[in-house]
N, C-alpha and C positions, 0 to 999 in steps of 0.2 A: 767405626760405629756399626757397620753392617756385618761384621765378621760372624757373630752368632747366627744371623739370618742366612748368610751364605753357607755356613756349615750345615744348618738345618735343611737348606735346599739340596745340598749334596746327599745328606742322609735320607731325605724323602725320595729322591729320584733313584738312588742306587741301593736302597735298603733291601730290595728283593733279590739282589745279585751279589751280596757280599759273600766271600768264601767263609767268613766267620761271622757269628752273630754280633751285632753292635751293642752299645751300652744299653743298660736298662732304660725303659721308657720314662721312668721317673727322673732319671738323670738328665735325659734329653729335655724333658719338660722344664726342669729347673734351670739348666745351664744354656739351653738353646731356645726353647719355647718362650720362656719368660722375658729374656732380653729382646727377642723378636717382637713380642707384644708391646714392650715398652717403646720400641721404635715406631710402631703403628700408632700408639697413643700420642707420642711426641708429634708425629706428622699431623694427626687429627686436630691438634691444638690450633692449627692455622685455618681450619675450616670456617670459623665464624667471620674471618676477615677476607673470605674468598673473593668478594666482589669489590673490596676497597682498593682504591688507586694506590699505587706504590710510587712515592715521590721520585725515586731514582730510576724508575723503569717506565717504559711506555706501554705496559700491559698490566692487567690485574692477575691475581692468582688463578681466577677462573679461566682467563684467556691462556694462561700458561699451561694449565691442565689440558685444555683443548688442543694446544699447539704441539705439546710434547709427543703425542702418538705419531704425528707426521714426521717429527724429527727422529724418533726411534727407528722408523722404517727407513729413513734416509741414512742413518748410521749403518743399518744392516746392509743396505744396498752398496754403500761404499766399502764396507768390510768384505763382502762376498765377491763382488764384481771388480776385477782389476781395473784401476783407473790411473791414467798418467797424472792427473791433477784433480784435486778437490777444490772447494771454494775457499779453503784456507782459514785463517784465524778470524776473519771479519764476517760475522753473521748477523750484525745489527740491522741488515736490510731484509731479513727474513719476514715473510708475510705472516702476521699474527692471526690466529683463528679467533674470531670474535663470537662465533656461534657454531652450531653443528654443521651448517651448510655454507659457511663463509670462512675460508675458501671451500670449494666443493669437496676437496680431498679430506676434510676434517673427519666427517662421519665414517667414510670407508676405512680411514687409518685407525680410528678408535675401535670400530667393530672388528677390524682385522687383528688388532692387538689383543682384544679380548678372546677371539677365536684361537689365536696363537697360544695364549696362556692356558686356555682350557685344554687344547690339544696336547700341549706340553705336559700337563698333569695326567691326562688320560692314557698317554702312551708310555708312561714310566715303567710299566711291567714288560712291555714288548720291545721297546726301543729306548732303553735307559740313557744311553749316551746322547741321543737326540733330545730327550726330555731334559737332561742335565744342561745341555747347551742353551735351550730355550729359556728354561726357568732361571738359570743362573744369570743369563743376560738381563732378563726382566728384573730380577731381584737386585742386581748390581746397580740398576738405575733408579731404585726406589727413592733415594734421597735427592739426588741431583737432578732428576728428570720428573719430579712430581710437583709438590706444592710449596717448596721453599723458593723464595724470590731471588734465585740466582739468574745469571745470564741464560738465555734459552738454549744455546747451541755451543758445544765445545767437543771436538773430536777426542780429546784426551780422556774424556769421561768413559771411553770404551776400553781403556787399557785392562782393567780388571774384569768387567762384565763379559768381555769377548774372549776370555782366556780358554774357555772350553768350546768355543764356537766351531772350530775346525776339527774337533775330536771325532764327531760322527763321520766326517768325510774320510779321515784317516782310517777309521774302523771299517768303513765301507770298502775302501781300497784293499785293506787287508783281507776282508772276506771275499772280495772279488778274486784276489790272488789264490785264496784257499779253495774256493768253490768252482771258479771258472777257468781263468787263464792268467798265468804269471805275466805273460807278454802284455795282455790287455791292461792289467793292473799297473804295469810299469809305464805304459803309454799314458794312462790317465794321470798317474802321479807326476810323470815328467811334464805333461802338458800344463798341469796346474802350477807346478813350481816354476816352469819357464814363463808362464803368463805373468805371475806375480813378480818374478825377477826382472822381466823386461819393463813392466810398469814402474817398478822401483827405480831401475836404472834411468828411465826417461825422466822420472820425477827429480832425481838428483841433479840433472842438468839445469833445472829451473831453480831448485832450492840452493844450489851452489852459487847462484848470483843473486844477492840480496836485492839489488836494485830492480832487476828484471822480475823477481818474485813479487815485489810490491806493485809493480805496474800490471802484472798479469792478474793479481788479485783484484785490483781496481777495475780491470776490464771484465772480470768474471762476476763482480759484485757491484754493478752500477748504482744500486739503491742502498749501498752501505756507506754512511757518512765516514766511518772510520777507515774503510778501504780507500775512499777518495782522498781523505786527509793524509793518509800515509803515502799515497802516490804523489801528492803535492810536495810532501817533504822530500821524496826521492828526487823529483825534478829540481827542487831547490839545491839539494846536495850535489847534483850533477852539474850545477851551474846554469840552469835554465829557469830563471825566476818568472819569465813571462809565461812559460808553459804551466808552472805551478799555479799562478794566479788564474790563467785561463781555465785550467781544469777545475779549480774551486768555483769559478763563476758558472761553468756549465753544471757542476754538481748542485749548486744552490738553486738553479732553475728547476732541476728535477726534484730536489728535496728542499722545498722552501721552508719546511718546519725544523730544519736541523740547526740548532744553536752551535753545535760543534763546528760546522762548516763556516758559519758566520764569524765565530770567534777566530778560527784559523785564518780566514780571509783578512780580517782586520790586522792580525799579527804579521802576516806576510806583507801586506801593503805598507804597514808602518816600517817594517824591516828594510823594505826596498825604497823607502822614502817617497812613496806615492800616495800616502793617506792624507787627504785634505780634512780640515776640521768639519766641513759640511758633510762629507761622506761618512766620517767617523760618527757624527751625531745621528745621521740617518740610520746607519747600520746598528748603532748601539740601541736605538729605539726598537728596531726590528728584532734584535737579539732578545730583548726583554719580553717580547710577545711570543717568542718561540718556547716550546717545551724544554724544560731543563734537562741537560745531558751532563752526567758527572764528568765525562771527558772534557767538557768545556773548561773546567778549572785549570787544566794544564795550558790550554790556549790563552786563557786570561793571564796566567803567570808569564807566559812567553811575551805577551803583549806589553805587560808592565815592564819586563826586562828590556824590551826593545825601546820603549819610550824613555826609560832611564838612560839607555846607552846612546840615544840619538838626540838628547836635549831638545825635546819637542817644544812647540809653542805652548803658552799657558792654556790656550783653549783645549788642547789635547789632554792636558792633565786634568782640567776641570771636567771634561766629558768622561774621562776614565773614572774619576772619583764618583761622579754621578751614576755611571753604569754599575759600578760595584755596589754602591748603596742601594740602587734600584733592584738589582738581583736579590740582594738580601731581603729587601722589603717584600718583593714579590713572592718569595718562598715562605715567608712568615715562620721561619724556624723549622720547617718541615724536613730540611736536609741539614743536619747539624754541621757536617763537614764544610758545606758551602757557607754557612753562617759565619763560622770562625775564619775560614780561609779568605773571605772577602775583606774582613778586617785586616788580616795579615797582608793582603795585597795592597790595601790602601796605605798601610804603614810602610810597606816596601817602596811604593811609589813616592810617598812624601820624603822618605829617606833619600831616595835617588835624586829628588828635585831640590835637595838642600834644606828642607824644613824638618829639623830634628825634633822640635817640640811637637808638631802635629804627628810625626811618625811615632813618637813615644806614646801618645794618646791611643792611637790605633793598635799599637802592639800590646798595650796594657789590656785593651778590650779583647784582643786575641787570646792572651794568656788567662784572662778571667773565664774563658770558655774552653781552654785547652790546658789544663793544669798539669803540665808536663815539663820535667827538667830539661830534656833534650831540646824541646821546642824553644824554651827560654834561652838556652845557651846559643842556639842557632841565631836567634834574634840579636843577642849580644854581639855576635860576630858580624852580623849584617850592619848594625849601627856603627860599629867600630870601623868597618871597611869603608863606609861612606863618610867617616870623619866625625861622627856624632859621639864623641867620647863621654861626655857627661850623661847623655841619655843611655849609653851602653852600660855605664856603671849603675845607673838606677835600675835597669832591667836585671843587672847582675845581682843586685840586692833581692829582687823578686825571685831570682833563681834560687838563692839561698833559702828564702822563705818557703818556696815550694819544696825544696829538698828536706827542710826540717819538718814539714807537715806530712811527709811520706814515710810509710813503714818500709823496712828493708825488703820485704816481699813484693812491694809495689814498684821497686826500682829495677831498671833493666841491667844496671851495672852495680858494682860494689860502691857503697856509700863513700868510702874513702877516695875512690877514683873521682867522683863528682867534686868532693871537697878540694882535692888537689887541683882540679881543673879550674874551679872558681877562684881559688887563690892565685893561680898562674895568670888567669885572664885579668884579674883585678890589678896585679902588678904591671902587666904589659900595658893595659889601657890607661892606668894612672900615669905611667911614664909618658905615653903619647900625649895625654892631656896636658901634662906639665910642659912638654916641649911646645905644644900649640900655644899655651898661654905665655 
């Protein structure tokens, strides 16, 4: 989407230094300027909702705009200065800028970014490569680091924007060789390459060990629920369940508002056979009072799977059913995926507990909100796996109805493929039902 804008940036920064004259200005206006203006207009559409809460995020768009300048400077720092390790994938513990002075670095970062952009534009005649590096970097972050409600921080967003970042350095070394000393230029180039090579080599030692990497990230990001959750998963995989639970307990004390940590804690306790009905009810009530985290849905799915696998007491099933219904009621439809997924999990729980009729009701509710052939066929498979063959055949009829209502362009696969799969499933499940009867 940003391609015309990026080309326009290159054209504006290097136009005074081309060996040959560029395209006519009218061509640039139509094929570069107009698409760039459309991008700006598209982003401006979000401005009326700038102070509105985002159900799946813990920040508003205004807070995102205030936070991103700090993040851009962090990107630049980690790109330019060699580091053995960064904070990794988990940035959900990042402090959000709520206003210009909270945290204090918000205003300096914003002011510095404005100065950087202005300087990048003013120096385009004298230092075109430096101008290109600055403006291309800022333009490259125009969509992902401004007003669209994406995650705040991801290092991979720099892959394209940073493509020209080291070009001025290379040019400077070349000029140093040409004007001053070849030996000095070699020393500078060798020093830079060696520094980055050593940092990369040191980093591979950590990245080569997945378990160590997860534990290091958790240590570096103590306020990141996702980092702590991944570290708990690592301890569990390594065969240390007590460490996993202890880590989650410590993390919940530091981060009492994290529904992800609470959900993961319940899942691990149930998996290790240590979850009492009293603690389950208490934690479930606590979870409902915490802000919603989209990552929680996976923890809830794991918890349902654990309950089905361990044949829990009826109290556990009742608490889980109440929790899922409560989450759905609390969100009031603001998060569509959570609304339909809680119905799905209720159906999955009932199927695993042997109640095919109730499972069928919840799965029908799921499909009424998720009109998808793949989803319906997956539910058919689940019901059949748990031995609810009659209910599976009924959902299979629903699958055929959904398929008939879809245009070919709306299907992920060829229509004939779905029809063959439905026929095959009907034959297999009907045979299993006949054997059961």
